C-alpha positions in Angstrom: 22.2 -19.3 -7.3 18.7 -17.8 -7.1 16.1 -18.8 -9.7 14.9 -15.8 -11.6 11.4 -14.7 -10.8 9.2 -13.7 -13.8 5.8 -12.0 -13.6 4.3 -15.1 -15.2 5.4 -17.2 -12.3 3.5 -15.1 -9.7 0.0 -16.2 -8.6 -2.7 -14.5 -6.6 -2.2 -14.6 -2.8 -6.0 -14.8 -2.2 -9.0 -15.8 -4.3 -10.8 -12.7 -5.3 -11.6 -10.0 -7.8 -9.1 -7.2 -8.4 -10.7 -4.1 -7.0 -7.8 -1.7 -7.0 -5.4 -1.4 -10.0 -1.7 -0.7 -10.2 -0.9 2.9 -11.2 -2.2 6.4 -10.7 -5.7 6.8 -9.3 -7.8 9.4 -7.4 -7.8 9.0 -3.6 -10.7 10.7 -1.9 -8.9 10.4 1.4 -6.0 12.6 0.2 -8.0 14.6 -2.4 -5.4 14.0 -5.1 -4.0 11.4 -7.4 -1.5 8.9 -6.0 0.5 6.1 -7.5 -0.6 2.7 -6.2 2.3 0.3 -6.3 0.2 -2.8 -6.1 -3.2 -4.3 -6.6 -6.1 -4.7 -4.2 -7.9 -8.0 -4.1 -11.4 -8.4 -2.6 -11.4 -11.4 -0.3 -13.6 -12.7 2.5 -12.4 -12.0 6.1 -10.6 -15.1 7.3 -9.5 -16.2 3.8 -6.0 -17.7 3.8 -3.2 -15.7 2.3 -0.3 -17.3 0.5 2.9 -15.8 -1.0 2.6 -15.0 -4.7 5.9 -16.9 -5.1 8.2 -18.9 -2.9 10.4 -16.8 -0.7 11.3 -15.8 2.9 9.5 -13.4 5.2 11.6 -10.3 5.5 9.4 -8.4 7.9 6.1 -8.4 9.7 4.8 -5.0 10.7 1.8 -4.6 12.9 -0.4 -1.6 13.4 0.7 0.2 10.3 -1.4 3.4 10.0 -2.5 2.7 6.5 -2.2 -1.1 6.0 -2.8 -2.7 9.4 -0.6 -5.7 9.6 1.8 -5.9 6.7 4.0 -8.8 5.6 7.0 -8.4 3.2 8.3 -11.5 1.4 11.6 -11.5 -0.5 11.8 -13.9 -3.4 15.4 -13.4 -4.6 16.8 -11.6 -7.6 15.6 -8.2 -6.3 11.9 -9.3 -6.2 9.7 -8.8 -3.2 6.0 -8.8 -2.5 4.0 -7.1 0.2 0.7 -8.1 1.8 -1.5 -5.8 3.8 -4.7 -6.0 6.0 -3.6 -9.3 7.4 -5.7 -10.5 10.4 -3.3 -13.0 11.8 0.2 -14.1 10.9 1.4 -17.7 11.2 4.1 -18.6 8.7 3.8 -22.1 7.4 5.8 -23.8 4.7 8.6 -26.2 4.0 12.1 -26.2 2.5 12.2 -27.6 -1.0 15.3 -27.4 -3.3 16.9 -24.9 -0.9 13.9 -22.4 -1.1 11.2 -21.8 1.5 7.9 -22.6 -0.1 4.8 -21.1 1.6 1.6 -22.9 2.1 0.1 -20.0 4.1 1.2 -17.1 6.2 -2.0 -15.5 7.4 -5.6 -14.6 7.0 -7.5 -11.6 5.7 -8.7 -9.1 8.3 -12.3 -8.1 8.6 -12.6 -4.7 7.0 -15.7 -3.5 8.8 -14.8 0.0 10.1 -11.1 -0.7 9.4 -10.6 -0.5 5.7 -7.0 0.6 4.9 -6.8 4.4 4.5 -4.9 4.2 1.2 -7.7 2.4 -0.5 -10.3 5.2 -0.3 
């Protein structure tokens, strides 16, 4: 039986300030308002990225036109988290109490000349 995930159980995948909020916002790239389904965190290139909660990697997509490399992690109970602008992916973790617990799965990409388009 999956342990229920609550919002209070989630932690930040990287150390950094929230620079893009969840919700509607103006995007200069598209010249209109769009709904942002996540948050954007400022982090130094090369910073390690960890899952916000224990889970399993569902997919790793490289060369996404807006997000670069994107990792999707499923946590059970219908919860999933997505991570974008990842420089390198190397899943590390261990099994504990039947769940896969991440220590790290990648690093932040340098954003010089390569900022994700959706963040404009």
